[in-house]
VOMI-621155 format. One line per field, with one value per residue (C-alpha): x, y, z; residue in three letters. Coordinates in steps of 0.02 Angstrom, whole numbers, always signed. Each point is the difference from the previous one (the first is absolute). Layout:
N
east = [X ...];
north = [Y ...];
up = [Z ...];
residu = [ALA ...];
//
This chain:
618
east = [-1689 -54 -162 -28 -128 -127 +98 +162 -80 -72 +166 +73 -133 -7 +185 -39 -104 +146 +107 -144 +15 +159 +25 -137 +77 -140 +171 -125 -129 +125 +65 -140 -26 +158 -28 -151 +119 +116 -147 -32 +156 +116 +158 -70 +204 -122 -99 +142 +107 -130 -56 +186 +4 -131 +58 +155 -110 -80 +170 +37 +162 +6 -166 +3 +184 -93 -135 +134 +92 -137 -45 +205 -30 -168 +88 +178 +10 -67 +84 -103 -27 +194 -12 -158 +118 +125 -95 -60 +139 +87 -141 +101 +184 +55 +179 +51 +53 -147 -103 +111 -3 -222 +22 +133 -117 -143 +104 +45 -192 -35 +147 -104 -113 -3 -23 +156 +120 -74 +26 +194 +45 -34 +94 +140 -26 +28 +132 +106 -14 -38 +57 -97 -164 +22 +10 -165 -102 +62 -60 -192 -10 -7 -118 -114 +13 -155 +78 -19 +120 +129 +28 -17 +120 +138 -25 +37 +174 +46 -18 +89 +108 +41 -95 -130 +19 -52 -121 -133 -39 -54 -88 -85 -46 -63 -131 -36 -61 -86 -16 -118 +129 +78 +156 +94 -15 +63 +158 +2 -9 +152 +112 -26 +76 +129 +47 -60 -110 -96 -96 -88 -36 -91 -118 +0 -45 -125 -116 +35 -74 -179 +22 +1 -70 +24 +144 +129 +150 -21 -9 +162 +87 -48 +69 +154 +8 -53 +158 +111 -37 +20 -156 -53 -150 -105 +107 -55 -212 +15 +110 -133 -146 +104 +71 -186 -65 +134 +54 +125 +75 +199 +31 -132 +54 +168 -65 -129 +161 +129 -144 -25 +172 +44 -158 +86 -131 +127 -103 -130 +153 +65 -175 -8 +157 -13 -148 +63 +116 -124 -64 +163 +116 +130 +126 -61 +148 -104 -120 +172 +89 -174 -57 +193 -39 -154 +61 +154 -122 -86 +153 +23 +191 -9 -114 +49 +171 -25 -92 +99 +100 -159 +51 +128 -134 -111 +6 -109 +149 +126 +143 +169 +32 +176 +78 +140 +98 +51 -129 -85 +42 -113 +30 +151 +178 +86 +131 +147 -122 -16 -185 -53 -163 -97 -149 -150 -91 +8 +124 -117 -23 +197 +19 -140 +101 +152 -23 +1 +187 +100 -88 +76 +161 +10 -33 +80 +185 -22 -177 +3 -126 -70 -129 +5 +147 -54 -71 +176 +97 -108 -15 +193 +33 -118 +64 +183 +32 -92 +11 -141 +3 -144 -93 +83 -104 -64 -164 -98 +60 +148 +131 +168 +130 +18 +114 -117 -70 -171 -143 -131 -134 +28 -187 -33 +149 -152 -52 +209 -32 -161 -138 -96 -17 +93 +171 -63 +77 +146 +92 +130 -59 +43 +127 +35 +104 +35 +148 +12 +101 -91 -161 +77 +53 -175 -66 +134 -82 -181 -19 -65 +0 +62 -195 -95 -55 +46 -147 +55 -154 -53 -157 -11 +105 +76 -154 -146 -106 -202 +0 +154 -44 -156 +125 +112 +15 +55 +94 -140 -112 +127 +69 -123 +120 +142 -121 -56 +164 +142 +150 +115 -54 +110 -44 +37 -124 +107 -17 -106 -37 +52 -169 -23 +155 -23 -186 +88 +122 -132 -124 +107 +164 +55 -28 +2 +195 +61 +176 +21 +165 -94 -31 -160 -41 +186 +96 -45 +140 -53 -197 +38 +101 -130 -136 +106 +2 -173 -80 -146 -60 -185 +1 -104 -1 +190 +166 +39 -101 +62 +195 -84 -76 +182 +102 -136 -43 -188 -121 -183 -16 -153 -98 -83 -24 +191 -12 +169 +40 -131 -5 -206 +114 -43 +173 +119 +111 +155 +23 -20 -24 -92 -215 -117 -147 -125 -90 -194 -56 -143 +84 +127 +182 -8 -110 +97 +121 -88 +3 +203 +31 -86 +117 +138 -30 -37 +180 +119 -124 +142 +147 +188 +161 +41 -49 +73 +171 +43 -17 +97 +132 -17];
north = [+934 -164 -70 -100 -147 -17 -175 +113 +153 -132 -49 +171 +29 -139 +52 +152 -56 -115 +147 +104 -137 -20 +158 +10 -135 -140 -122 -151 +69 +92 -197 -14 +108 -60 -180 +28 +109 -136 -143 +124 +22 -114 +90 +155 +95 +158 -121 -116 +129 +87 -184 -20 +152 -54 -171 +118 +94 -133 -78 -128 +62 -155 -5 +173 -28 -155 +138 +124 -95 -69 +193 +61 -178 +82 +172 -1 +227 +46 +67 -15 -190 -10 +120 -125 -156 +98 +49 -171 -71 +95 -48 -181 +74 +26 +7 +213 -55 -79 +174 +92 -77 -4 +193 +39 -106 +108 +160 -44 -8 +146 +123 +96 -147 +47 -180 -60 +156 -46 -189 +28 +120 -131 -125 +119 +41 -211 -17 +140 +124 +157 +95 -28 -38 +164 +83 -118 +48 +205 -3 -74 +119 +137 -75 -84 +134 -95 -178 -57 -169 +103 +91 -173 -93 +156 -34 -179 +51 +111 -122 -139 +161 +32 +185 -42 +181 +52 -186 +114 +139 -120 -129 +183 +70 -160 -14 +174 -47 -158 -7 -145 -128 -78 -59 +213 +16 -196 +65 +180 -107 -119 +155 +98 -152 -18 +186 -9 +128 -95 +184 +52 -182 +4 +96 -55 -166 +33 +74 -150 -119 +142 -9 -185 -73 -192 +7 -132 +92 +142 -82 -80 +167 +76 -154 +44 +147 -35 -121 +98 +129 -124 +5 -204 +4 +127 -114 -173 +69 +80 -144 -131 +91 -7 -211 -25 +45 -92 -146 -60 +165 -54 +195 +36 -139 +64 +158 -67 -136 +131 +117 -119 -29 +163 +25 -153 -139 -116 -159 +78 +79 -173 -94 +173 -12 -193 +37 +142 -136 -95 +102 +95 -56 -145 +103 +161 +51 +143 -122 -117 +156 +44 -203 +10 +124 -64 -138 +72 +96 -168 -80 -109 +30 -173 +67 +177 -2 -128 +153 +153 +18 +28 +161 +37 -39 +137 +170 +79 -106 +150 -105 -4 -183 -1 -95 -89 -110 -141 -121 +25 -106 -145 -62 -107 -3 +176 -16 +38 +111 +194 +28 +219 +5 +167 +92 +54 +101 +116 +14 -44 -163 +2 +16 -145 -140 +65 -96 -179 +79 -95 -170 -22 +117 -175 -102 +103 -3 +174 +134 +151 +126 +134 +158 +180 +92 +28 -169 -61 +92 -55 -207 +15 +53 -156 -131 +42 -158 +54 +138 +103 +138 +118 -117 -29 +15 +90 +90 -141 -110 -103 -49 +99 -98 -188 -41 -125 -171 +10 +139 -9 +99 +77 -17 -153 -84 -52 -141 -76 +68 +43 -123 -21 +127 -131 +32 +212 -75 -120 +151 +99 +185 +134 -3 +156 +107 +178 +145 -43 +124 +126 -62 +32 +182 +53 -87 +118 +161 -58 +81 -99 -161 -121 +84 -2 -139 +82 +4 -17 +83 +13 +49 -4 -52 +122 -45 +69 -20 -11 -177 -27 +144 -107 -90 +150 +139 +166 +66 +114 -215 -97 +160 -112 -140 +137 +92 -173 -50 +52 -55 +47 +19 -25 +74 -180 +105 +6 +145 +73 +203 +144 +35 -123 -10 +164 -66 -136 +119 +118 -140 -100 +102 -131 -151 +15 -35 +31 -37 +106 -90 -159 -29 -115 -24 -57 -34 -147 -44 +152 -49 -149 +52 +159 -147 -138 +98 +9 -86 -9 +81 +61 -7 +12 -148 +56 -50 +76 -127 -133 +59 -9 -165 -74 +62 -54 +166 -18 +67 +52 -1 +73 -3 -101 -177 -73 -189 -3 +54 -52 -192 -21 +43 +116 +87 -26 -169 +78 +109 -72 +169 +107 +15 +27 +105 +45 +174 -25 -19 +136 +146 +121 -43 +105 -81 -162 +69 -28 -184 +16 +102 -145 -159 +134 +17 -172 -68 +137 -34 -79 +114 -26 +22 -163 -59 +172 -5 -164 +24 +134 -89 +100];
up = [-2507 +25 +43 +149 +1 +124 +88 +7 +79 +131 +20 +10 +116 +122 -1 +51 +154 +45 +15 +103 +116 +22 +59 +111 +109 -81 -72 +3 -95 -128 -12 -57 -139 -48 -25 -89 -119 -25 -48 -138 -47 +55 -13 +32 +59 +111 +66 +43 +77 +123 +66 +7 +99 +121 +63 +63 +67 +98 +45 -128 -115 -67 -57 -55 -95 -128 -54 -2 -128 -99 -22 -65 -109 -98 -2 +37 -33 +155 +110 +167 -18 -2 +171 +91 -41 +105 +127 +45 -39 +151 +96 +10 +19 -172 -23 -49 -166 -46 +55 -86 -167 -7 +44 -125 -158 +87 -22 -175 -45 +85 +91 +122 +47 +170 +112 -115 +54 +182 +6 -109 +154 +124 -87 -6 +179 +45 -119 +88 -141 +112 -103 -170 +123 +82 -171 -61 +154 -4 -191 +59 +122 -96 -131 +117 +163 +90 -42 +178 -42 -71 +145 +104 -100 +14 +169 -13 -104 +112 +118 -74 -51 +209 -30 +116 +74 -187 -11 +137 -110 -147 +133 +64 -196 -40 +159 -45 -171 +98 +153 +10 -84 +170 -76 -26 +190 +39 -102 +90 +147 -40 -70 +168 +46 -47 +14 +192 +6 +104 +49 -181 -12 +164 -73 -175 +44 +134 -139 -78 +123 -11 -153 -48 +172 +37 -163 +28 -95 +77 +164 +0 -42 +167 +44 -58 +25 +186 +19 -57 +124 +124 +36 +23 +95 -131 -140 +48 -1 -177 -46 +86 -103 -167 -18 +74 -146 -110 +98 -181 -5 +42 +29 +134 +89 +22 +74 +108 +42 +44 +77 +118 +34 +26 +126 +99 -52 -57 -24 -107 -84 -44 -57 -114 -87 -33 -64 -122 -59 -42 -120 -54 -164 +79 -21 +72 +138 +83 +62 +55 +82 +115 +22 +86 +135 +45 +35 +109 +89 +29 +61 -134 -58 -103 -109 +22 -52 -136 -99 +77 -177 -95 +75 -172 -122 +73 -34 +138 +124 -43 +20 -78 -91 -44 -134 +5 -113 +133 +79 +177 +132 +27 +166 -63 +89 -14 +129 -152 -114 +3 +37 -46 +116 -87 +65 -92 +124 +104 +152 +143 -101 -10 +172 +27 -127 +60 +170 -88 -92 +160 -44 -190 +33 +88 -125 -162 -43 -11 -12 -79 +49 -120 +60 +35 +27 +196 +9 -76 +166 +130 -48 -40 +158 +85 -130 -20 -72 -167 -137 +8 -111 -114 -137 -144 -160 -146 -35 -38 +167 -105 +121 -70 +118 -12 +162 +37 -16 +30 +80 +124 +43 +166 +54 -108 +123 +140 -141 +93 +165 +55 -78 +174 +139 +112 -131 +106 +143 -31 -106 +93 +59 +2 -148 -60 +101 +64 +60 +168 +45 -113 +93 +169 -49 -34 +141 +114 -98 +90 +151 +152 -105 +144 +82 -133 -138 -163 -139 -195 -97 -192 -57 -190 -166 -119 -139 +93 -154 +32 +23 +100 +137 +64 +91 +64 +109 +13 +101 +123 -31 +109 +135 +130 +2 +64 +96 +78 +65 +139 -141 -113 -140 -182 -144 -152 -136 -149 -132 +146 -58 +102 +52 +88 +101 +51 +63 +97 +62 +61 +68 +90 +39 +117 -47 -202 -72 -172 -50 -166 -30 -47 -157 +33 -186 -92 +137 +59 +117 +65 +29 +74 +139 +26 +20 +89 +179 -14 +137 -102 -197 -38 -189 -157 -116 -89 +14 +142 +100 -111 +58 +176 -30 -58 +149 +129 +80 +83 -166 -4 -206 -66 -165 -124 -31 -50 -84 +3 +155 +96 -96 +104 +177 +129 -12 -133 +11 -76 +169 +146 +101 -95 +31 -144 +33 -134 -11 -23 -177 +17 +106 -3 +56 +143 +85 +14 +79 +187 -34 -37 +154 +96 -64 +6 +193 -12 -49 +109 +168 +44 -71 +23 -87 -19 -174 -71 +120 -67 -159 -7 +102 +149];
residu = [MET ALA ILE GLN THR ALA PRO GLN LYS LYS VAL LEU GLU LYS LEU LEU LYS GLY VAL ASN HIS GLN LYS ALA GLY GLU ILE GLU LYS ALA GLN ARG CYS TYR GLN GLN VAL LEU LYS LYS VAL PRO ASN HIS PRO ASP ALA LEU ASN LEU LEU GLY VAL SER TYR ARG GLN LEU GLY PHE PRO LYS ARG ALA ILE GLU PHE ILE GLN ARG ALA ILE ALA ALA ASN PRO GLY GLU ALA THR PHE TYR THR ASN LEU ALA ARG ALA MET MET ASP LEU GLY ALA GLU PRO ASP THR LEU LEU ALA LEU SER ASN LYS ALA LEU SER LEU SER PRO GLN GLU ARG GLU ALA ARG ASN ILE LYS GLY ILE ALA LEU THR LYS LYS GLY GLU TYR GLN GLU ALA GLU TYR LEU PHE GLN GLY LEU ILE VAL ASP PHE PRO ASP TYR VAL ASP ALA TYR GLN ASN PHE GLY MET LEU LEU MET ASP ALA GLY GLN ALA GLU HIS ALA VAL ASN PHE PHE THR LYS ALA ILE MET LEU GLU PRO ASN ASN VAL ASN ASN HIS ILE GLN ARG ALA ARG ALA ARG LEU LYS LEU LYS GLN TYR GLU PRO SER GLN TYR GLU LEU THR GLU ALA LEU GLU ARG PHE PRO GLY ASN SER ASP VAL GLU HIS GLU ALA ALA ARG LEU LEU PHE SER MET ASN GLU ALA ARG LYS SER VAL GLU TYR ALA GLU ARG SER TYR LYS SER ASP PRO THR ASN TYR HIS LYS ALA ILE THR LEU GLY VAL SER TYR LEU MET ASN ARG GLN ALA LYS GLU SER LEU GLU THR LEU LYS LEU ALA LYS LYS HIS ALA PRO VAL ASP ASN LYS THR VAL ASP TRP ASN LEU SER LEU ALA TYR LEU SER ASN GLY ASP LEU LYS ASN GLY TRP ALA LEU HIS LYS ALA ARG PHE GLU ASP LYS ALA ALA LYS VAL HIS ASP ARG LYS PHE ASP VAL PRO ALA TRP GLN GLY GLU ASP ILE SER ASP LYS THR VAL LEU VAL TRP THR ASP GLN GLY LEU GLY ASP ALA LEU ARG ALA GLY THR MET LEU PRO GLU LEU ILE ASP ARG ALA GLY ARG VAL ILE VAL GLU LEU SER GLU LYS GLY ALA LYS PHE PHE GLN TYR SER PHE PRO GLN THR LEU CYS ARG LYS SER HIS MET ASP LYS ASP LEU HIS ALA THR LEU SER ASP TYR ASP LEU HIS ALA ASN ILE THR ASP LEU VAL ASP PHE PHE ARG PRO ASP LEU ASP SER PHE LYS GLN GLY PRO PHE PRO VAL PHE SER PHE GLU LYS GLU ARG ALA ARG SER TYR LEU GLU ARG LEU GLU GLY TYR GLU ASP LYS PRO VAL ILE GLY PHE SER TRP ARG SER LYS ASN LEU ALA PRO ASN ARG ALA ARG TYR TYR LEU SER ALA PRO GLY ILE ALA PRO VAL LEU ALA SER LYS ASP ALA ILE PHE VAL ASN LEU GLN TYR LYS ALA VAL ASP LYS GLU ILE ALA PHE PHE ARG GLU LYS PHE PRO GLU LYS PHE ASN TYR PHE GLU ASP VAL ASP LEU PHE ASP ASP LEU LEU GLY ALA ALA ALA LEU THR ALA CYS CYS ASP PHE VAL VAL SER ALA ASN THR SER VAL ALA ASP MET ALA GLY LEU ILE ASP VAL PRO THR ILE ARG PHE GLY GLN GLN GLU ALA VAL LEU ASN LEU GLY GLN ASP ASN PRO PRO TRP TYR ARG SER VAL THR TYR MET HIS PRO TYR THR ASP ARG PRO CYS ALA GLU PHE VAL PRO GLU ILE ILE LYS GLU MET ASP ARG GLN LEU GLU ASP TRP SER PRO ASP ARG ARG ASN LYS ARG LEU GLU LEU];
//
């Protein structure tokens, strides 16, 4: 057995003293100990390694790397040195292959080295090699059942692999093992949000806010949750707190900006998102997309439309970015060209943007429009000189037909036909048609239509997710509208359930009319004809309101802030007869119904059937 000399013993004692300081979180004291060791033994590998680790703990990964690399040069056979080097390089955003090489080197020296296995799993996750990474983390959990990092990183793997429902369980286990690690609470909140599990997340984030008072990241997750639940005012409250304590964090600036936007604070939204742009990477499209909406909400169409295409590169935008082998139309002469027009969003967006089609048709040799099958039938009736058909594309959104020279996104036609607010007034309107004979036949089925106003109504979307339902009504919620007026009320609600129809029939047997032979969801021509025979429409913010606006039926549309619809105006410039009303942001939508009734009464005060009869050519 080797006998330590007195100087060696002092070096070891100083080194152990430094380790104890480091474990106690007294990093600067630990560093002084390691530096004293290195004065006596300049290439002491353990002192170099530990000093490097201490610099990493203080947030100086580059300095850490210098010392750890010196430790490896002094003793290349120590596995933990490579692991610590990988950790420091990970802080600097090292490529997964670099992390993989370092962790594999560590494991070649010590096959069971825990942290090396963990880092290898992280590297494999970043490379998308989920199966091998999963195998590694499972092994770690079996060998080290109380190793918190393994549960957290396994959860991160599952998030990346699209298995958020399983990730929640691993983040929860990590919280049970280490309840004061704030990152575990944050990751679970993100998994819940991805799954739209709003109710359990509310309870968990309330607990996290109490456990970590003033923590900017927890407040940020609370703001994101509340924004997703359409609790705009509360979202602003938490987002302001979070951003105030971390003003250079562009993610938090985006959350505050979009929360302002949904809370109808358009100016504040624009200013905040400009700050987000200042701190974000230059190619960040999430900032650009939200900036587009903020500009549009302030009526700045020039800047808003200029950034509007950023939606195709923002994963949160949920649009279809179709691929074509022909170029996009850039505004050049197309009098001898065939142009394919395609949609990237929902039916309501296609209907609204479809109001620009006549202007494109006038300029093009031929126009083909691709959208949903039911949308194609409706568009074809209004624009018989075009070919309207179901979208032809493969699972990767590549076009599968090529019978055209150029392509144009239907929304982005604004660049050419709606560059400013005046252009909305100058464009033709209405441009969509409906089957007049069919509409007249529906009107004749309404007893007393010559003497009373016919009011169509719709109260919700078919999507009743909690975050959307806040701005919708139930059947009993909209019932006061029917009770308030001696009129004929026509159901325009698509996908209404039997229970809702039964409610109206029982409550308003003389007023309520339900056309069972009209499929309001799939038969858009039928929906248009039934809408056309109405004098007035009251609708939630759905395609029902778009349909009424398209054919110029006076309409009250109620819902949340819609940047592209309203363009900074009180009412949508796309539709000249639509009044847009915003329910309260801090109270149930049902409490706003009296305001809707007041506006309806105002508009129908001098009612006569003349406008409806002219529309139907009676």
